[in-house]
Backbone as a ProteinNet text record, in pm:
[ID]
protein_1_A
[PRIMARY]
MNTGRRQRVIDEVEAAGWIESGMTVAIGQPTPMALVRQIIRRGLKDLTVVDAGFSLDLLIAAGCVRKVVSYYAGGGFGSPVGPSFRRAAERGEIEVWECEEGILCAGLQAAAQALPFLPWRGGVGTSLSQVNPDLKVFKDPISGETLIAVPPIKPDITILHAAHADAYGNVQHLGGPGWIDLFMYRAADRVIVQVDQVVSNEQVRSDPWKTTIAAADAIVRAPYGAHPFYSRGYHVQDNEHLKLYSDAANRAAAGDSKALQEYLDRYCRGPATHADYLEIIGIKRLLTLFEY
[TERTIARY]
-9337.1	-9314.6	-9190.2	-9141.5	-9048.8	-8922.8	-8844.6	-8717.2	-8600.7	-8577.7	-8467.7	-8443	-8324.3	-8267.8	-8311.8	-8361.4	-8405.1	-8274	-8291.8	-8151	-8220.6	-8120.4	-8156.4	-8093.6	-8047	-7986.5	-8093.4	-8092.4	-8204.7	-8088.9	-8161.9	-8133.9	-8089.5	-8000	-7993.3	-8131.6	-8197.2	-8315.8	-8425.7	-8435.5	-8499.1	-8480.8	-8334.7	-8302.2	-8286	-8255.5	-8295.1	-8461.9	-8544.7	-8685.4	-8718.9	-8597.2	-8636.1	-8620.6	-8541.7	-8542	-8642.5	-8688.4	-8817.5	-8757.4	-8816.2	-8759.7	-8816.5	-8755.9	-8747.7	-8734.2	-8631.8	-8592.6	-8418.9	-8380.9	-8217.1	-8176.5	-8050.6	-7957.9	-7831.7	-7760.4	-7637.4	-7544.3	-7429.1	-7403.1	-7243.6	-7174.9	-7037	-6893	-6849.4	-6688.7	-6617.3	-6536.2	-6577.8	-6724.4	-6780.6	-6911.5	-6940.5	-7079.8	-7200.3	-7198.8	-7104.8	-7193.8	-7263.7	-7337.3	-7425.1	-7569.7	-7553.1	-7657	-7724.3	-7588.1	-7618.7	-7644.5	-7596.7	-7635.1	-7786.5	-7840.4	-7988	-8074.6	-8011	-8111	-8136	-8037	-8023.4	-8105.9	-8108.3	-8187.7	-8337.3	-8387.6	-8484.6	-8551.6	-8465.3	-8531.4	-8561.7	-8480.5	-8540.6	-8484.3	-8561.6	-8580.3	-8572.9	-8530.9	-8524.4	-8463.3	-8402.7	-8333.6	-8236.2	-8224.4	-8133.1	-8005.1	-7889.9	-7754.8	-7666.6	-7617.4	-7499.2	-7407.5	-7275.6	-7218.7	-7076.8	-7007.9	-6853	-6829.2	-6744.1	-6704.2	-6739.5	-6658.6	-6756.6	-6883.6	-6965	-7027.6	-7184.6	-7135	-7231.7	-7209.9	-7123.4	-7154	-7227.9	-7217.7	-7289.8	-7417.7	-7460.8	-7603.9	-7671.2	-7590.3	-7632.7	-7659	-7536.4	-7572.9	-7666.9	-7727.8	-7820.4	-7986.6	-7949.4	-8088.9	-8173.9	-8106.7	-8118.5	-8170.1	-8074.9	-8080.9	-8119.3	-8154.4	-8204.7	-8151.5	-8069.1	-7989.2	-7875	-7754.9	-7621	-7590	-7536	-7505.8	-7381.3	-7249.5	-7056.7	-7014.6	-6897.8	-6756.1	-6677.7	-6682.2	-6615.9	-6703.8	-6659.8	-6729.4	-6642.5	-6502.5	-6427.1	-6430.8	-6357.9	-6344.3	-6260	-6112.1	-6035	-5986.5	-5853.1	-5822.8	-5833.3	-5785.7	-5785.2	-5888.1	-5978	-6092.3	-6115.8	-6057.7	-6074.4	-6210	-6333.5	-6472.5	-6557	-6584.3	-6703.7	-6781.6	-6746	-6825.3	-6963.7	-7008	-7190.5	-7244.3	-7150.7	-7151.2	-7185.2	-7031.7	-7067.5	-7134.6	-7199.9	-7270.9	-7404.9	-7427.2	-7589.2	-7582.3	-7495.7	-7501.4	-7444.4	-7416.6	-7412.3	-7534.6	-7587.1	-7733	-7872	-7812.7	-7915.1	-7961.8	-7952.2	-8060.8	-8039.6	-7936.8	-7942.1	-7897.7	-7944.1	-7897.1	-7797.6	-7720.7	-7586.8	-7587.1	-7567.6	-7579.7	-7397.4	-7378.3	-7244.2	-7154.9	-7070.6	-7039.2	-6911.2	-6806.3	-6655.8	-6674.8	-6603.2	-6603	-6657.5	-6584.8	-6632	-6751.7	-6831.4	-6960.8	-7039.8	-7057.8	-7077.9	-7115.1	-7021.4	-7024.7	-7061.3	-7079.3	-7155.7	-7319.4	-7311.4	-7470.6	-7526.9	-7464.1	-7511.2	-7505.1	-7404.5	-7396.3	-7513.9	-7544.4	-7676.2	-7805	-7817.8	-7929.4	-7896.4	-7811.5	-7779.7	-7827.2	-7782	-7844.8	-8000.3	-8052.2	-8202	-8174	-8084.7	-8044.3	-8055.2	-8099.1	-8144.8	-8027.8	-7920.9	-7780.9	-7675.3	-7575.1	-7426.5	-7317.4	-7254.8	-7178.9	-7058.2	-6994.8	-6885.5	-6796.7	-6675.1	-6566.2	-6507.4	-6525.9	-6460.9	-6579	-6517.2	-6599.6	-6614.1	-6566.9	-6601.6	-6450	-6556.7	-6451.5	-6457.4	-6545	-6511.8	-6687.6	-6689.9	-6814.5	-6927.4	-6918.4	-6960.4	-7123.1	-7145.3	-7239.3	-7371.3	-7298.2	-7375.7	-7420.6	-7313	-7326.8	-7428.6	-7427.3	-7515.6	-7621	-7672.6	-7774.2	-7854	-7853.9	-7870.8	-7790.4	-7636.7	-7530	-7530.9	-7573	-7591.2	-7480	-7415.6	-7297.2	-7362.7	-7330.4	-7356	-7264.6	-7311.9	-7209.1	-7212.3	-7136.3	-7121.6	-7157.6	-7292.5	-7355.2	-7244.4	-7173.6	-7064.8	-6908.1	-6838.6	-6720.8	-6730.5	-6883.2	-6890.6	-6801.9	-6741.3	-6666.6	-6772.2	-6751.6	-6823.8	-6788.6	-6914.1	-6883.3	-7027	-7030.4	-7110.6	-7253.9	-7352.6	-7425.9	-7489.7	-7467.5	-7516.3	-7590.6	-7705.8	-7864.9	-7847.6	-7932	-7927.8	-7941.1	-7850.6	-7848.1	-7886.9	-8023.9	-8133.4	-8136.9	-8039.3	-8061	-8187.7	-8300.4	-8375.6	-8329.9	-8202	-8166	-8008.7	-7906.6	-7816.6	-7740.5	-7665.5	-7598.6	-7429.6	-7385.7	-7274.6	-7244.4	-7066.1	-6993.1	-6888.9	-6883.8	-6818.5	-6763.2	-6636.5	-6618.8	-6688.3	-6730.6	-6812.4	-6936.9	-7008.8	-7107.7	-7196.6	-7233.7	-7297.4	-7460.3	-7535.5	-7649.7	-7761.5	-7715.9	-7737	-7742.5	-7648.7	-7640.1	-7543.9	-7445.5	-7308.4	-7217.4	-7162.7	-7060.1	-6925.1	-6827.8	-6725.6	-6597.9	-6575.5	-6457.4	-6357.7	-6261.6	-6114.8	-6055.7	-5977.6	-5878.6	-5925.4	-6041	-6147.9	-6254.6	-6347	-6460.9	-6425.4	-6491.5	-6509.2	-6499.9	-6437.6	-6428.2	-6544.4	-6622	-6771.1	-6856.9	-6833.6	-6948.2	-7028.5	-6930.3	-7028	-7104.6	-7057.6	-7172	-7276.2	-7250.7	-7402.1	-7436.9	-7424.8	-7485.4	-7555.3	-7532.5	-7575.4	-7702.4	-7707.9	-7790.5	-7880.3	-7897.3	-7997.1	-8101.9	-8262.4	-8358.4	-8321.8	-8233	-8242.3	-8117.5	-8047.5	-7897.3	-7910	-7854.2	-7808.4	-7679.6	-7608.4	-7461.2	-7457.8	-7395.7	-7345.5	-7223	-7225.1	-7068.8	-7019.1	-6884.3	-6808	-6856.3	-6878.2	-6896.7	-6998.2	-7051.2	-7154	-7081.3	-7039.8	-6991.6	-7029.5	-7006	-7071.7	-7075.2	-7193	-7185.4	-7106	-7020.5	-6927.5	-6736.9	-6782.4	-6662.2	-6669	-6768.9	-6806.9	-6760.7	-6831.4	-6802.7	-6648.8	-6551	-6444.7	-6355.2	-6395.5	-6316.3	-6421.3	-6477.8	-6607.5	-6525.3	-6454.1	-6424.8	-6365	-6380.8	-6380.9	-6493.2	-6600.5	-6724.6	-6742.7	-6806.4	-6783.6	-6936	-7018	-7177.8	-7284.9	-7334.8	-7427.3	-7551.2	-7596.3	-7778	-7777.2	-7723.7	-7775.2	-7887.6	-8002.8	-8125.1	-8115.3	-8053.9	-8029.9	-7893.1	-7853.7	-7705.3	-7725.6	-7632.3	-7658.3	-7542.2	-7549.2	-7444.9	-7403.5	-7257.6	-7247.1	-7110.2	-7019.1	-6899.4	-6864.1	-6771.8	-6687.1	-6760.9	-6859.7	-6957.1	-6950.8	-6817.9	-6770.5	-6711.6	-6679.8	-6627.8	-6697.1	-6667.6	-6476.1	-6394.5	-6461.3	-6395.7	-6346.9	-6227.8	-6130.4	-6247.3	-6198.2	-6279	-6170.2	-6166	-5975.8	-6008.9	-5918.2	-5885.5	-5952.9	-6050.7	-6111.1	-6009.7	-6017.7	-5997.6	-5951.2	-5845.5	-5812.5	-5909.2	-5896.7	-5949.9	-5940.6	-6044.4	-6029.4	-5980.8	-5903.4	-5867.4	-5900	-5892	-5921.2	-6066.4	-6143.1	-6289.6	-6330.8	-6294.5	-6335	-6275.5	-6170.3	-6142.5	-6247.1	-6287.5	-6407.6	-6491.8	-6563.1	-6667.6	-6610	-6491.6	-6492.2	-6449.2	-6424.7	-6395	-6519.6	-6610.4	-6755.1	-6807.9	-6807.7	-6867.2	-6811.7	-6693.1	-6661.4	-6645.1	-6707	-6740.7	-6881.1	-6979.4	-7086.8	-7117.5	-7030	-7044.8	-6963.8	-6903.9	-6855.3	-6993.6	-7097.5	-7197	-7215.1	-7118.8	-7151.4	-7210.7	-7312.3	-7361.9	-7418.1	-7349.1	-7352.3	-7259	-7168.9	-7096	-7106.3	-7179.9	-7205.2	-7359.3	-7429.9	-7547.2	-7510.5	-7431	-7384.5	-7322.5	-7240.1	-7208.5	-7325.6	-7420.5	-7540.4	-7569.5	-7647.7	-7691	-7612	-7516.4	-7424.2	-7398	-7361.7	-7322.3	-7442.6	-7526.4	-7621.7	-7751.7	-7814	-7968.1	-7944.4	-7847.3	-7872.6	-7873.1	-7780.6	-7781.6	-7854.1	-7966.8	-8072.2	-8048.4	-7889.7	-7847	-7706.7	-7656.1	-7465.6	-7436.1	-7457.4	-7420.3	-7403.1	-7531.9	-7508.1	-7399.2	-7394.4	-7299	-7159.9	-7116.9	-6979	-6979.2	-7024.7	-7078.7	-6958.7	-7032.8	-7003.8	-6841.7	-6842.1	-6703.9	-6584.5	-6645.4	-6547.1	-6438.8	-6435.7	-6339.9	-6225.9	-6181.9	-6052.8	-6028.2	-6076.4	-6067.5	-6097	-6198.2	-6208.5	-6069.1	-6027.9	-5924.4	-5706.1	-5761.1	-5626.2	-5662.1	-5768.1	-5784	-5746.9	-5780.1	-5747.1	-5617.9	-5640.2	-5544.6	-5427.8	-5540	-5454.6	-5463.6
1146.7	1101.4	1185.8	1243.8	1328.2	1184.4	1176.8	1096.3	1167.3	1262.9	1368.9	1349	1344.4	1355.9	1441.8	1402.9	1504.3	1628	1732.8	1818.1	1796.1	1821.9	1807	1926.3	2037.8	2105.6	2224.1	2238.9	2343.5	2485.9	2528.9	2635.1	2546.7	2635.6	2581.3	2604	2684.6	2683.2	2591.9	2565.5	2461.7	2313.5	2287.6	2210.7	2152.8	2277.1	2275.5	2213.3	2253.7	2267.6	2086.5	2030.7	1876	1838	1871.7	1812.3	1879.4	1819.3	1850.9	1785.6	1895.7	1856	1700.2	1642.4	1489.8	1399.4	1438.8	1346.3	1318.3	1230.4	1154.9	1234.3	1308.1	1350.9	1303.1	1293.4	1245.4	1343.4	1410.2	1484.8	1450.5	1471.4	1433.6	1556	1460.7	1546.5	1600.3	1701.4	1804.9	1836.9	1916.4	1939.3	2074.8	2009.4	2076.2	2192.4	2332.6	2441.8	2500.4	2543	2633.8	2531.4	2427.1	2368.9	2354.4	2348.9	2324.9	2446.2	2539.5	2730.2	2712.2	2658.1	2673	2613.5	2477.9	2407.9	2510.6	2524.7	2640.8	2753.7	2798.1	2941.6	2895.6	2751.1	2759.4	2692.5	2688.4	2652.3	2559.2	2435.9	2317.7	2221.7	2159.1	2118.2	1933.5	1866.8	1747.4	1643.1	1652.2	1610.9	1500.7	1383.8	1280.4	1293	1364.9	1388.1	1314.6	1254.9	1153.4	1228.9	1247.2	1422.8	1382.1	1452.4	1485.5	1631.4	1668	1789.9	1918.1	2021.6	2150.9	2107.2	2097.4	2122.6	2081.6	1928.4	1859.1	1974.9	2026.4	2107.5	2241.8	2289.1	2399.2	2380.1	2230.2	2256.6	2221.3	2163	2130	2261.8	2355.8	2515	2580.2	2535.6	2597.4	2575.4	2444.2	2388.1	2300.9	2248.4	2157.6	2003.2	1980.6	1829.3	1766.2	1653.3	1573.2	1400.3	1389.3	1238.5	1262.4	1235.4	1231	1072.8	1066.9	923.5	1018.5	959.6	1017	919.4	914.5	831.3	926.4	1072.1	1202.3	1335.9	1361.4	1464.8	1583.2	1595	1639.2	1829.2	1941.3	2011.7	2122.2	2058.2	2123.9	2227.1	2279.2	2410.5	2434.3	2319	2303.2	2235.9	2234.3	2112.5	2023.8	1876.2	1773	1687.7	1781.2	1757.1	1898.9	1882.3	1997	2081.3	2164.5	2240.6	2172.7	2257.1	2255	2094.3	2031.9	1872.9	1821	1878.4	1798.8	1886.1	2014.6	2081.8	2004.8	1980.2	1896.2	1774.8	1681.7	1556.3	1558.1	1652.9	1607.1	1684.5	1735.4	1784.5	1720.8	1597	1499.1	1579.6	1698.4	1740.8	1714.6	1618.8	1507.4	1358.9	1275.8	1126.7	1106.9	1048.4	1049.6	836.9	841.1	683.3	647.3	587.6	565.5	449.2	498.2	390.8	478.4	370.2	422.5	388.1	430.9	456.4	305	216.3	87.3	27.7	68.4	59.1	147.5	249.2	374.4	310.8	255.5	215.1	116.5	-17.6	-118.9	-101.6	-1.2	44.1	108	196.4	231.6	150	42.8	-25.1	-170.3	-193.5	-218.6	-189.9	-66.5	-4.6	20.3	72.6	23.8	-117.4	-216	-339.7	-398	-314.3	-350.9	-487.4	-464	-589.6	-539.9	-664.5	-646.5	-572.1	-632.7	-614.8	-656.3	-571.6	-674	-673.7	-785.7	-831.1	-714.4	-715.3	-609.5	-662.6	-675.7	-702.3	-601.1	-452.4	-377.5	-358.2	-332.5	-309.4	-456.7	-572.3	-706.9	-663.9	-743.3	-709.6	-570.1	-479.5	-336.3	-305.9	-226.1	-208.2	-103.6	-128.1	-31.4	-85.5	-196.3	-298.2	-251	-234.8	-170	-68.1	20.2	216.2	230	134.4	135.4	5.8	20.5	-137.4	-194	-90	-129.7	-239.8	-231.6	-281.6	-428.4	-542	-684	-777	-844.8	-918.1	-1084.5	-1128.3	-1278.2	-1375.2	-1516.2	-1564.9	-1626.2	-1579.3	-1633.8	-1773.7	-1799.7	-1975.9	-2033.6	-1993.6	-2075.1	-2083.4	-1989.2	-2000	-2004.7	-1967.9	-1957.5	-1857.6	-1723.6	-1619	-1528.2	-1479.7	-1353	-1258.4	-1166.2	-1051.9	-940.3	-804.1	-737.1	-736.3	-725.2	-708.8	-606	-493.7	-336.3	-329.6	-270.2	-257.5	-124.3	-128.6	-35.3	125.9	206	317.2	407.5	464.9	494.3	633.1	720.2	861	872.2	968.8	964.3	1114.2	1181.3	1253	1257.6	1235.8	1239.6	1386.5	1463.4	1602.2	1620.9	1649.8	1589.1	1722.9	1704.1	1845.2	1787.5	1851.1	1778.6	1884.8	1852.8	1924.1	1993	1895	1938	1843.5	1884.4	1800.7	1833.6	1728.9	1799.7	1843.9	1884.6	1917.6	1785.2	1668.7	1517	1477.3	1495.5	1463.1	1371.8	1374.8	1269.6	1353	1306.8	1400	1343.9	1413.5	1384.3	1491.6	1368.5	1427.2	1469	1562.7	1579	1514.3	1422.3	1318.3	1239.9	1211.7	1114.8	1164.6	1103.7	1166.6	1101.7	1217.5	1172.4	1022.2	950.7	801.3	768.9	799.9	785.9	846.3	928.4	984.8	896.8	777.8	680.1	603	555.1	510.9	571.8	668.4	788.3	787	822.9	792.8	660.1	529.8	439	393.6	472.6	461.4	529.1	622.8	732.7	736.2	766.4	777.9	837.8	978.6	1093.4	1156.5	1204.3	1224.8	1347.2	1487.4	1619.6	1664.4	1665	1710.3	1876	1922.2	2050.9	2077	2147.8	2139.6	2294.4	2299.4	2420.4	2475.7	2387	2402.5	2303	2374.6	2335.3	2284.9	2172.5	2126.6	2063.2	2036.8	1981.1	1846.7	1758.5	1635.3	1562.7	1647.8	1595.2	1617.2	1697.4	1695.4	1562.7	1545.3	1426.2	1276	1292.3	1169.2	1149.4	1262	1252.2	1195.3	1157.2	1058.8	1030.8	934.4	871.7	826	741.8	686.6	743.9	907	971.2	1018.3	958.8	991.6	892.7	982.2	896.5	858.4	935.6	924.6	974.8	876.3	881.3	893.3	1002.7	1069.2	1074.9	1156.1	1220.8	1296.4	1316.5	1364.9	1480.5	1553.7	1718.3	1725.1	1873.7	1968.8	2052.1	2137.2	2270.5	2316.7	2480.1	2511.7	2593.1	2630.8	2669.6	2676	2764.6	2811.6	2857.7	2838.9	2795.4	2769.4	2692.1	2613.7	2542.7	2465.2	2403.8	2493.2	2653.9	2744.2	2724.4	2704	2728.2	2612.9	2499.1	2371.9	2390.2	2264.7	2295.1	2244.2	2273.1	2165.8	2158.8	2018.7	1991.2	2046.9	2112.6	2208.7	2291.2	2365.2	2503.2	2583.3	2568.4	2637.2	2541.4	2585.7	2539.5	2572.6	2516.6	2547.2	2652.9	2738	2891.7	2844.7	2818.6	2792.4	2948.8	3053.5	3161	3147.2	3143.8	3110.5	3012.3	2884.6	2771.7	2839.7	2881	2934.9	3033.9	3108.4	3235.7	3119.2	3035.3	2951.3	2927.1	2844.8	2798.1	2826.8	2956.7	3050.8	3048.6	3090.6	3147.5	3027.6	2918.4	2799.6	2771.4	2766.8	2750.8	2843.7	2977.2	3055	3040.3	2998.5	2940.6	2827.4	2735.1	2621.9	2679.6	2782.8	2851.4	2919	2967.1	3032.4	3155.8	3187.1	3323.1	3295.2	3285.2	3259.4	3388.3	3484.9	3620.7	3593.3	3575.7	3570.1	3451.3	3346.5	3228	3315.2	3354.2	3373.1	3471.9	3549.8	3657.6	3606.1	3466.7	3413.8	3358.3	3266.8	3215.9	3328.2	3453.9	3535.3	3629.6	3656.4	3733.2	3585	3516.2	3366	3291.3	3224.8	3135.8	3188.5	3281.5	3308.1	3426	3521	3644.1	3640.7	3576.5	3590.5	3501.3	3542.7	3457.7	3360.2	3361.6	3301.8	3247.5	3156.2	3121.8	3273.6	3349.8	3444.9	3569.7	3578.8	3686	3613.9	3516	3458.7	3496.2	3487.5	3524.9	3633.8	3736.5	3861	3878.2	3852.8	3888.9	3829.3	3735.3	3680.5	3745.3	3833.9	3903.2	3816.5	3939.1	3872.9	3860.9	3930	3959.5	3819.5	3750.4	3653.6	3575.3	3519.5	3431.1	3369.8	3515.6	3524.5	3449	3479.6	3398.2	3252.4	3184.7	3100.3	2978	3047.8	2977.9	2942.3	2761.5	2661.3	2654.7	2674.7	2629	2753.3
662	782.3	812.8	935.8	982.8	1037.7	924	940	1002.8	1012.4	1111.5	1193	1244.1	1370	1465.7	1592.4	1639.4	1782.3	1688.5	1819.4	1927.5	2017.2	2154	2245.9	2164.6	2257.5	2282.3	2444	2491.3	2623.6	2660.2	2707.2	2880.8	2959.8	3124.1	3199.8	3159.9	3230.7	3213.7	3089.9	3044.3	3099.8	3080	3143.1	3298.9	3345.4	3525.1	3538.1	3447.4	3480.3	3463.7	3383.8	3422.8	3572	3634	3796.9	3890.8	3971.5	4052.9	4179.5	4280.3	4420.6	4443.5	4530.8	4599.6	4481.1	4391.4	4280.1	4327.4	4308.5	4288.8	4122.5	4184.3	4096.5	4105.2	4015.8	3989.6	3937	3990.7	3928.9	3912.6	3832.6	3748	3808.8	3739.1	3780.5	3617.4	3627.5	3641.6	3655.2	3794.1	3807.5	3693.1	3690.9	3562.6	3683.4	3716.2	3769.5	3736.2	3578.6	3528.6	3587.4	3573.9	3577.7	3746.8	3826.5	3998.7	4028.5	3982.5	4030.2	3963.5	3887.2	3833.7	3955.9	3970.3	4071.7	4225.3	4269.8	4353.7	4363.2	4204.6	4213.7	4180.8	4135.1	4114.7	4297.7	4398.1	4502.8	4553	4485.3	4467.5	4623.7	4633.9	4789.8	4819.2	4926.2	4953.1	4851.9	4773.1	4677.2	4758.9	4628	4694.7	4583.3	4640.1	4550.7	4563.3	4445.7	4394.1	4374.5	4450.9	4427.1	4506.5	4528.1	4589.1	4569.4	4679.2	4730.4	4712.3	4642.2	4646.3	4628.2	4519.5	4483	4553.7	4607.6	4714.1	4803.4	4892	5003.3	4933.2	4836	4834.2	4773.6	4747.3	4740.9	4855	4974.2	5119.5	5161.8	5176	5233.6	5186.6	5039	4965.6	5056.4	5100.9	5163.7	5036.3	4965.1	4828.2	4872.4	4984.8	4986	5090.4	5111.8	5182.9	5219	5107.9	5126.9	5040.6	5092	5017	4995.9	4868.3	4826.1	4803.5	4902.8	4851.9	4905.1	4826.1	4811.3	4909.4	4857.6	4924.2	4952.1	5079	5110.7	5178.6	5096.9	5142.2	5122.5	5206.3	5177.4	5056.2	5110.4	5061.3	5137.7	5090.2	5156.9	5325.6	5363	5502	5569.7	5496.9	5556.3	5504.7	5593.2	5570.9	5511.1	5593.3	5543.7	5487.6	5437.1	5375.2	5462.8	5529	5624	5650.2	5511.5	5538.7	5549.9	5472.3	5468.1	5652.2	5691.2	5849.5	5933.6	5943.4	6010.7	5980	5861.6	5871.2	5893.6	5864.3	5882	6047.7	6114.8	6294.4	6372	6295.9	6312.6	6321.2	6179.9	6151.7	6052.8	5958.8	5878.1	5775.9	5741.7	5637.8	5645.7	5543.6	5559	5488.7	5533.6	5474.2	5464.8	5333.2	5275.4	5252.2	5306.8	5339.2	5247.7	5195.6	5085.1	5063.4	4941.7	4889.1	4745.8	4673.2	4556.4	4470.7	4480.9	4440.1	4456.8	4593.5	4613	4536.2	4528.9	4452.3	4308	4242.4	4109.1	4113.6	4215.5	4186	4192.6	4258	4273.1	4135.4	4095.4	3999.2	3858.3	3887.4	3769.4	3774.1	3900.2	3922.8	3904.8	3895.3	3833.4	3675.9	3645.1	3486.2	3421.2	3513.7	3423.9	3519.1	3555.2	3607.4	3714.6	3785.3	3869.6	4010.2	4107.4	4245.3	4330.8	4288.1	4365.5	4252.9	4282.6	4264.7	4343.8	4360	4485.5	4482.6	4583.5	4614	4746	4682.8	4810	4933.7	4835.8	4926.7	5076.5	5178.3	5271	5384.6	5280.4	5407.4	5490.3	5647.7	5748.3	5801	5754.1	5849.3	5861	5975.1	6022.3	5931.6	5790.9	5683.7	5665.5	5682.9	5633.4	5791.2	5886.9	5994.4	6013.1	5940.9	5972.9	5822.3	5743.4	5606.9	5575.6	5635.6	5640.9	5501.5	5410.5	5295.6	5211.4	5313.5	5255.8	5326.4	5240.2	5334.8	5262.1	5386.3	5391.6	5371.8	5251.6	5247.4	5159.9	5187	5108.6	4996.1	4908.3	4705.9	4756.9	4670.7	4660.9	4614.2	4486.1	4436	4507.3	4524.6	4616.6	4774.7	4819.1	4965.5	5000.2	4924.6	4949.3	5036.5	5156.9	5216.7	5092.9	5085.9	4967.5	5030.2	5004.5	4995.9	4895.3	4944.6	4818.3	4837.3	4700.7	4696.6	4604.4	4679.7	4586	4506.1	4412	4282.5	4356	4294.2	4272.2	4150.6	4166.2	4045.3	4053.6	3974.5	3958.5	3868.3	3854.4	3806.6	3675.1	3695.1	3622.1	3696.9	3573.4	3559.6	3489.3	3570.6	3509	3506.9	3378.2	3340.2	3273.4	3253.4	3194	3120.3	2991.7	2904.3	2813.8	2720	2639	2536.6	2468.5	2316.4	2279.6	2232.4	2182.6	2052.3	1974.5	1841	1907.6	1811.1	1828.4	1856.2	1834.7	1827.7	1969.9	2076.8	2171.8	2167	2066	2064.2	2182.9	2285.5	2365.1	2374.5	2314.9	2335.6	2427.5	2543.9	2648.1	2615	2622	2611.8	2696.9	2693.7	2759.9	2849	2817	2915.5	2967.2	3015.3	3102.8	3271.7	3341	3487.5	3492.7	3630	3591.6	3647.9	3715.7	3737.8	3704.5	3581.7	3499.3	3407.6	3371.7	3250.9	3331.7	3459.2	3576.5	3579.7	3610	3656.7	3550	3391.6	3280.8	3248.4	3260	3213.5	3306	3452.5	3580.9	3543.5	3496.6	3476.6	3375.3	3423.2	3359.3	3239.8	3254.2	3171.3	3206.9	3095.9	3097.7	3007.8	3120.4	3084.9	3045.3	2942.4	2942.5	2918.7	2974.1	2941.9	2924.1	2792.1	2736.5	2686.3	2698.1	2680.1	2505.8	2403.9	2262.1	2225.1	2141.7	2049.1	1907.5	1850.3	1717.5	1645.2	1531.2	1404.1	1413.1	1369.4	1359.4	1266.5	1188.1	1060.8	1196.1	1267.3	1335.5	1431.2	1499	1589.7	1508.1	1378.6	1296.4	1224.6	1229.8	1210.2	1281.9	1426.2	1495.3	1577.6	1532.8	1622.2	1752.8	1754.3	1883.6	2018.5	1983.2	2107	2140.1	2099.2	2131.2	2272.7	2398.6	2547.1	2533.9	2550.2	2558.7	2420.9	2368.3	2228.8	2265.9	2224.8	2205.7	2362.9	2442.2	2579.9	2536.2	2655.3	2653.5	2592.2	2652.1	2642.8	2662	2548.3	2538.5	2553.8	2706.9	2736.4	2689.9	2613.1	2566.5	2666.7	2735.6	2864.3	2853.6	2787.3	2801.7	2909.4	2958.8	3116.5	3231.5	3195.7	3215.7	3392.8	3370.6	3501.6	3579	3552.7	3681	3778.9	3951.5	3888.4	3915.7	3851.1	3843	3679.8	3659.6	3539.8	3401.8	3295.3	3187.3	3084	3053.7	2982.1	2876.8	2801.9	2667.7	2669.9	2814.2	2784.2	2881.4	3050.7	3128.1	3230.1	3323.6	3456.1	3566.3	3704.9	3836.3	3850.6	3881.5	3979.8	4126.1	4197.8	4332.2	4399.3	4359	4471.7	4483.9	4358.9	4369.2	4494.2	4483.5	4544.8	4712.6	4739	4871	4903.5	4852.9	4828	4941.8	4893.6	4890.5	5032.6	5029.1	5139.3	5275	5244.9	5380.6	5446.5	5348.8	5402.6	5469	5394.6	5479.6	5606.3	5616.6	5732.3	5834.8	5803.5	5873.7	5932.5	5826.9	5876.4	5961.4	5980.2	6042.7	6186.5	6214.4	6287.5	6383.1	6332.2	6373.4	6321.3	6186.4	6158.5	5980	5923	5813.1	5728.2	5751.5	5696	5572.7	5559.9	5441.5	5346.9	5357.3	5301	5233.8	5315	5241.6	5161.2	5138.2	5053.1	4943	4941.6	4827	4759.4	4814.5	4752.6	4680.1	4725.3	4676.4	4586.9	4587.9	4458.7	4343.9	4376.1	4257.9	4213.8	4304.3	4324.4	4252.5	4388.4	4345.5	4293.4	4285.1	4195.3	4054	4006.7	3833.3	3774.6	3681.8	3656.8	3541.6	3485	3351.3	3413.3	3318.3	3327.9	3297.4	3173.7	3119.8	3174.8	3300	3430.1	3466.5	3529.8	3653.7	3577.6	3497.3	3421.3	3400.2	3393.7	3388.9	3539	3638.5	3786.1	3786.3	3745.1	3763.8	3680.5	3570.6	3527.8	3376.6	3273.8	3148.7	3190.1	3310.6	3325.5	3436.5	3487.7	3567.8	3474.2	3385.6	3322.2	3224.3	3153.1	3082.2	3132.3	3284.5	3397.2	3358.3	3360.1	3339	3204.6	3125.2	2991.5	2996	2945.4	2948.6	2817.9	2706.9	2568.6	2479.2
[MASK]
++++++++++++++++++++++++++++++++++++++++++++++++++++++++++++++++++++++++++++++++++++++++++++++++++++++++++++++++++++++++++++++++++++++++++++++++++++++++++++++++++++++++++++++++++++++++++++++++++++++++++++++++++++++++++++++++++++++++++++++++++++++++++++++++++++++++++++++++++++++++++++++++++++

């Protein structure tokens, strides 16, 4: 009988192959962009995406999204709302599940605990339950307090980025995980974590209290895999690149989609692997982002 531990390191192509059109995918912060680009490269459709900000807007621009579950769809760089998100929502091309951060976490926690709902105070007395009919106002049978019942938000797969992990799926974030990441991890059927570095099990065991996720279903080694976002302990955010997308998406929202399609072709659909993407970004640019 084989009693050895199962190694969980796979490449980005195999990992992205776990995701199929029509699934619900939760995406952590900082964004695992190497995996997001693989989703776009594969041409997946009709996804329900639990995400926020740039990567959400990018997936919408690429035509991958049917439904959005998000507490924040900001665009940055002078765009209070992501341009691709706004355009698709106004045209009715995507369904928007309205929520705020507390409601999102309550829904993810309900899924993690296999509960039909969890109560939440945020949004009581507002029109939120009218905008999102899945949120039900009810009276607490014990105290009589008015609360909102939040149904489970159940991802088929959660994809995250972290600093490092060992080959057995034990993940350690530097400086702590993105604060919703652990809710997404607990709620999902399967979890893929891309990391800047795969380290030895001995290194993980030398400081076990830093382990934030134990036994992730898959680990993907992807140095600079969060680019153009930051990765704590490895590199800072590439605001120049983020603005490149923002400008192209804003032009597309105004009716000129050429620059946006060129962006998607050059940085998402064109490079076959994450390594090919990094070659396009260039070593000189990447070195300017080195943090420590």
